[in-house]
C-alpha positions in Angstrom: 0.0 0.0 0.0 1.3 3.4 -0.8 1.9 6.1 1.8 -0.8 8.3 0.3 -3.4 5.5 0.3 -2.5 4.7 3.9 -3.0 8.3 4.9 -6.3 8.5 3.0 -7.6 5.4 4.8 -6.5 6.8 8.2 -8.5 9.9 7.5 -11.5 7.9 6.2 -11.6 5.9 9.5 -12.4 9.1 11.3 -15.4 9.9 9.2 -19.0 8.9 9.8 -20.1 5.5 8.6 -22.1 6.9 5.6 -19.0 8.8 4.4 -16.8 5.8 4.8 -19.3 3.7 2.7 -19.2 6.4 0.0 -15.4 6.3 -0.1 -15.5 2.5 -0.2 -17.9 2.5 -3.1 -15.7 4.9 -5.0 -12.6 2.8 -4.5 -14.5 -0.4 -5.5 -15.8 1.3 -8.6 -12.3 2.3 -9.6 -11.1 -1.2 -9.1 -13.8 -2.5 -11.5 -16.1 -4.0 -8.9 -19.5 -3.8 -10.7 -21.4 -4.3 -7.5 -19.8 -1.3 -5.8 -22.8 0.9 -6.3 -26.2 -0.5 -5.4 -29.1 1.7 -6.5 -32.5 1.7 -4.9 -35.6 1.2 -7.0 -36.3 5.0 -6.8 -32.8 5.6 -8.2 -33.0 3.0 -11.0 -35.9 4.7 -12.9 -34.1 8.0 -13.7 -31.0 6.1 -14.7 -33.0 4.0 -17.1 -34.8 7.1 -18.5 -31.3 8.7 -19.1 -30.1 5.6 -20.9 -33.2 5.6 -23.1 -32.8 9.3 -23.9 -29.1 8.8 -24.8 -29.9 5.9 -27.0 -32.5 8.1 -28.8 -29.9 10.9 -29.2 -31.8 13.2 -26.9 -29.0 15.4 -25.5 -29.0 18.9 -24.1 -27.9 21.6 -26.7 -24.8 23.7 -26.1 -27.1 26.7 -25.3 -29.0 24.7 -22.7 -25.8 23.5 -21.0 -24.4 27.1 -21.1 -27.5 28.5 -19.4 -27.3 25.8 -16.7 -23.7 26.6 -16.0 -24.5 30.3 -15.8 -27.4 29.7 -13.5 -25.0 27.9 -11.1 -22.2 30.4 -11.5 -19.9 28.1 -13.5 
């Protein structure tokens, strides 16, 4: 284990359990673990709608994205 990863894990151990689980899911996702993120039924529906929209080529225009960024100060 690298020193940096060891330091990161030491810090993670001090965080609340929910934050520790979030970090664990990120590490597992980076490692290729397909089961690292488990979605609830409520979370699955919007993901499926997004996949269908992408398959249909339904994407935001450059103008829509720019307006969104401006609205959020980006």
